[in-house]
C-alpha positions, 0 to 999 in steps of 0.5 A: 499500500502506498501513501503519500505523506502530508508534507509532499508537494504536488510537484513532488507527488507528480515527479513520483508518479512519473518515476514510477510509469518510467520504471515499468515500460514493459506493461500495457499502456495506461487506459488514461494518463494525465501528465502535469495538467494545469489550467486557469480561467480568465476573470476580467483582468486576472487569471483564476488558477484551477488546476496545477500540475495535476498527474494521474493514471488509470490503468486497463481495468482499474477502478480509480476515484478522485476526491476533493473539496467542492470547487476544487476542479474535479468536473473541470478536469473531466471536461479536459479529459473529454476534450471540452477544454484544453489545458494550458499545460500538460498532455492526455494520453489514452493507451499511449496515444496523445489525446489532448483536446481531442473529443469522442474517446471516453463514455461519460455518465454525469451527476444526473441521468440526463435521459431524453424524455421523448426516448424510451429506456431502451432507446436511451441506453442506445444512444451512446452507441449511436453518437460515439465515433467508430474509429480510434476507439479502444473497443472495436465495433461488436455489432453488425446491425441495429437489430443486434445492438438492440438485442444486446441492449435488451439483454443488458436491461434484463441483467440490471433489472429493467427488462420490463421497462425497456419501453417505458419513458424516463418520468415513469422510472425511479431515480435508481432505475434511471441511474442504472439506464444511465450507467448502462448507456455508458457502458454499452458506448464503444470507448473503454474509459469511462468517467462517471461524475458523482452519479449517486449524489442526488440519491437517497442514502438507502438507494445510494448504498444499493447502487454502490453494491450494483455498480460494484457487481457490474464493474466486476463483471466487465472491468471497464477502466473507470475514473470516478468523482465522488465526495464520499470518502466511504464510497471512494474506499468501498469502490476503488483500486486507487484514490487521488485526493486533490488539494484546495483550488488551484487543484493539485494531487497531495495524496495517493492511496492504493486501497488495501482491501481485497476484491470482491468487496461487499458492504460489510467491509465498511465496518472493518477497523482498517476501513474506519481508520482510513475513512477517519484519515482521509476525512482529516485530509478533506477538512484540511483542504476545505479550511485552506479553500476557505482561507482558514489557515489556523484551523487547517494547521490544527486539523493537520496536526491531528491526522492520525497517520501513524496509525495507518502506517502500522498497516502498510 
C-alpha cells in the first residue's frame, strides 16, 4: 500500500508518479494518463488558477476515484479529459496515444441521469452507441446491425433489472432505475474508458448504498477502466483500486491511496477497523483542504496536526 505523506508537495507527488511509470515500460499502456495538467480561467483582467500540475494514471481494468473539496476543479478535469477544454500545460494520453484536446474517446455518466424524455429506456441506452465515433476507439465495433445492438441492449436491461421497462419513458422510472439506465448507456458505448461524475449524489442514502453494490457487481463482471468523482470518502474506499486526493484550488494531487481491501467487496467491509481508520484519516485530509479553500489556515493547521497517519502506517 502506498500513501504519500502530507508534507509532499504536488510537484513531488507528480514527479514520483512519472518516475513510477518510467520504471515499468514493459506493462501495457495506461487507459488514461494525465501528465502535469494545469488550467486557469480568465476573470476580467486576472487569471483564476483551477488546476496545477495534476498527474494521475488509470490502468486498463482499474477503478480509480478522485476526491477533493467542492470547487477544487474535479469536473473541470473531466471536461479536459473529454476534450471540451484544453489545458494550458500538460498532456493527456489514452492507451499510449496523445489525445489532448480531442473529443469522442471516453464514455461519460454525469451527476444527473440526463435521459431524453422522448426516448424509451431502450433508446436512451442505445444513444451512446449511436453518437460515438467508431474510429480510434479502444473497443472495436461489436455489432453488425441495429437489430443486434438492440438485442444486446435488451439482454443488458434484463441483467440490470430493467427488462420490463425497456419501452417505458424516463418519467415513469425511479431515481435508481434512471441511474442504472444512464450507467448502461455509458457501459455500452464503444469507448473503453468511463468517466463517472458523482453519479449517485442525488440519491437517498438507502438507494445510494444499493447502487454502490450494484455498480460493484457490474464493474467486476466487465472490468472497464473507470475514473470516478465522488465527495463520499466511504464510497471511494468501497469502490476503488486507487484514490487520488486533490488539494484546494488550484487543485493538485496531495495524496495517493492504494486501497488495501481485496475484491470482491461487499458492504460489510465498511465495518472493518482498517476501513474506519482510513476513512477517519481521509476525512481529516478533506477537512484540512476545505479550511485552506476558505482561507482558514489556523483551523487547517490544527486539523493537520491531529490526522492519525501513524496508525495507518502500522498497516502498510
